[in-house]
C-alpha positions in Angstrom: -1.4 -1.5 0.9 -4.1 1.1 1.1 -6.6 -0.8 3.1 -9.7 0.5 1.3 -11.5 0.6 4.7 -10.3 -2.8 5.7 -12.2 -5.0 3.3 -9.2 -6.9 2.0 -7.3 -6.8 5.3 -10.3 -8.4 7.1 -10.5 -11.2 4.5 -6.7 -11.8 4.6 -6.5 -11.6 8.4 -9.3 -14.1 8.7 -7.4 -16.6 6.4 -4.0 -15.9 7.9 -5.0 -16.7 11.5 -1.4 -17.8 12.4 0.2 -14.6 11.2 -0.3 -10.9 11.5 -2.1 -8.8 8.8 -0.9 -5.2 8.5 -3.1 -2.7 6.7 -1.8 0.7 5.7 -3.8 3.8 5.2 -3.1 7.4 4.5 -6.4 8.6 5.9 -7.1 8.7 9.6 -10.9 8.2 8.9 -10.2 5.2 6.7 -7.7 3.7 9.2 -10.4 4.0 12.0 -12.9 2.3 9.6 -10.3 -0.5 9.0 -10.0 -1.1 12.7 -13.8 -1.0 13.2 -14.3 -3.6 10.4 -11.7 -5.9 11.9 -13.2 -5.7 15.3 -16.8 -6.1 13.9 -15.6 -9.3 12.1 -13.6 -10.8 15.0 -10.3 -10.4 13.2 -7.8 -9.9 16.0 -4.6 -10.3 14.1 -5.0 -7.2 11.9 -2.9 -4.1 12.7 -3.6 -0.8 11.0 -0.7 1.6 10.2 -1.5 5.2 9.5 1.3 6.3 7.3 2.1 8.3 4.1 5.1 6.1 3.4 5.1 2.3 3.7 8.9 2.4 3.9 8.5 3.8 7.4 7.0 0.6 8.7 9.8 -1.2 10.5 8.6 -4.8 10.1 9.1 -6.7 6.9 6.4 -8.7 5.2 6.2 -12.0 3.5 3.3 -11.0 1.3 1.9 -7.6 0.1 -1.5 -7.1 -1.6 -2.4 -3.9 -3.5 -5.6 -3.1 -5.3 -5.1 0.5 -6.4 -8.1 2.9 -6.3 -8.7 3.9 -9.9 -8.8 7.7 -9.3 -5.4 7.7 -7.5 -2.7 9.5 -9.5 -0.3 7.1 -11.3 2.8 8.4 -9.5 1.2 7.7 -6.1 0.2 4.2 -7.1 3.7 3.5 -8.6 5.4 4.8 -5.4 3.2 2.6 -3.2 4.0 -0.4 -5.3 7.8 0.2 -5.0 7.4 1.0 -1.3 5.5 -2.2 -0.6 8.1 -4.2 -2.4 10.8 -2.5 -0.4 9.2 -3.8 2.8 9.0 -7.4 1.6 11.4 -10.0 2.9 13.8 -11.5 0.3 11.7 -13.8 -2.0 8.5 -12.2 -0.5 5.5 -12.0 -2.8 3.6 -9.0 -4.1 0.1 -9.3 -5.5 -1.3 -6.5 -7.6 -5.0 -6.5 -8.8 -7.1 -4.3 -11.0 -8.8 -4.0 -14.4 -7.5 -3.0 -17.8 -9.8 0.0 -17.8 -8.3 1.2 -14.5 -4.7 1.0 -15.9 -3.4 -2.2 -14.3 -1.0 -2.7 -17.2 0.8 0.6 -16.4 1.3 -0.5 -12.8 2.5 -4.0 -13.9 5.3 -2.3 -15.7 6.5 -0.7 -12.4 6.1 -4.0 -10.5 8.0 -5.9 -13.2 10.9 -3.3 -13.0 11.5 -3.9 -9.3 10.8 -7.6 -8.9 11.4 -11.0 -10.6 9.0 -13.2 -12.4 5.9 -11.1 -12.8 3.1 -13.4 -13.8 -0.7 -13.1 -14.2 -2.4 -15.6 -11.9 -6.0 -14.7 -12.5 -8.2 -12.9 -15.0 -11.9 -12.8 -14.7 -12.8 -9.1 -15.1 -10.1 -8.3 -12.6 -6.5 -9.2 -13.3 -4.3 -10.4 -10.5 -0.5 -10.4 -10.9 2.2 -12.0 -8.6 5.9 -11.1 -8.4 8.8 -12.0 -6.1 11.2 -9.6 -4.5 14.8 -9.9 -5.6 17.7 -10.1 -3.1 19.1 -7.0 -4.7 16.4 -4.4 -4.6 16.9 -0.8 -5.8 14.4 1.4 -4.2 13.2 4.5 -6.1 10.7 7.2 -5.4 8.0 8.6 -7.6 6.8 11.3 -5.1 8.4 14.5 -3.9 7.6 16.0 -0.5 6.2 19.6 -0.6 6.8 21.9 2.3 4.7 24.9 3.2 4.6 27.2 6.3 1.8 29.1 7.9 2.1 31.7 10.7 -0.4 32.2 13.4 0.5 35.1 15.7 4.2 34.7 16.5 4.3 31.0 15.7 5.2 29.6 12.3 4.2 26.0 11.6 6.0 23.8 9.1 4.0 21.3 7.1 5.1 18.5 4.8 2.9 16.7 2.4 3.1 14.4 -0.6 0.6 13.7 -3.4 -2.0 11.2 -2.3 -2.0 12.2 1.3 -5.0 13.6 3.1 -6.6 13.6 6.5 -3.3 13.2 8.2 
């Protein structure tokens, strides 16, 4: 979730050589950098998805990993947590990592609300939490699409955006 230029995806892809690693990005530039980093490090099993909504990815995942960027608005982070869990297979595992100073506790509340068995698995300056997806999952959204239009000559363009989306 949010590939952060591919760093985590490259590491996971390198360790999951029998599977496929999918990295999501909302920025076209960051997605291209993810791909470049995978190629440069010889990770052939990493796919980069440029998307504003993880729910749009058709494949399900056994594991999702998310390290929120600290300056991202809370509602964007919470929506991405729930969206990632929505794409997990039943009993799939979600990992969430961050620091207390960056608000990891707030995000753990969201993860605990939509999963089973939230547990802290590491704490050494960065806390790592793990949770399992329940068979019965109730998706919810934290973001609202915004529409705007612009007219150039006789043509009116319709644009949709959501908070946390740029370079799309």
